[in-house]
C-alpha angles and dihedrals in degrees: 000000000000091000092055092047093048092046091050091050093049091051092048092051092048092049093048090051090053095047094049095052103133092204091067106082120188118222109232117244124248094260093054092048092047090051090052094045097046102032087227124128095226094246099111117141133217125199106240090227090059096057107110098173147322141224138193106227096165138012111289091000124110127191113209124197108214125191094256105005140033126237138200115205132185124207130209116262116273098057092125102168095048095099092057099037117123097176135032140170115222114216133192143132124288093007094300134108111214135183111263097020107042126098138200118217109210125181096276106012149030117241121201114223109228101186139358122201122196125220134181092237146351095267093055091047096051094041088056094044092048091049091051093046091049092050091046092051090052091050091049091051090047092050090048092051092048091049091050091047091051090048092049093050093058 
């Protein structure tokens, strides 16, 4: 019994040391970066009747053409057929699709909408998305370089 307890404690200590390594930086996800860039909380809502169409410009990102405004939504990971979807039904309560509670019904799966960000027009939406994606790519490359540098210094 003591051996199992000691072994479990040793594993827990080793794992916590790995997870608290300050040199390992995590690149923020697209939703987090969009929240920072726009100052929005990601909880925008769209009336289902105002959705004119959608597109999938990036992985786990959906652009939504509203009647008067344009929206960028992110979905939770695991929405595997999103990139190839040509039709979707947007679902939400009270005739609205909102960030955090909305869903997209694709042919073979349901996708949960994590965040929705509202923009005045398509140009503003895509300018913001492109800026965030460019910054995110730079952060990923920086993290990769730091990881390689740490690996080389061992």
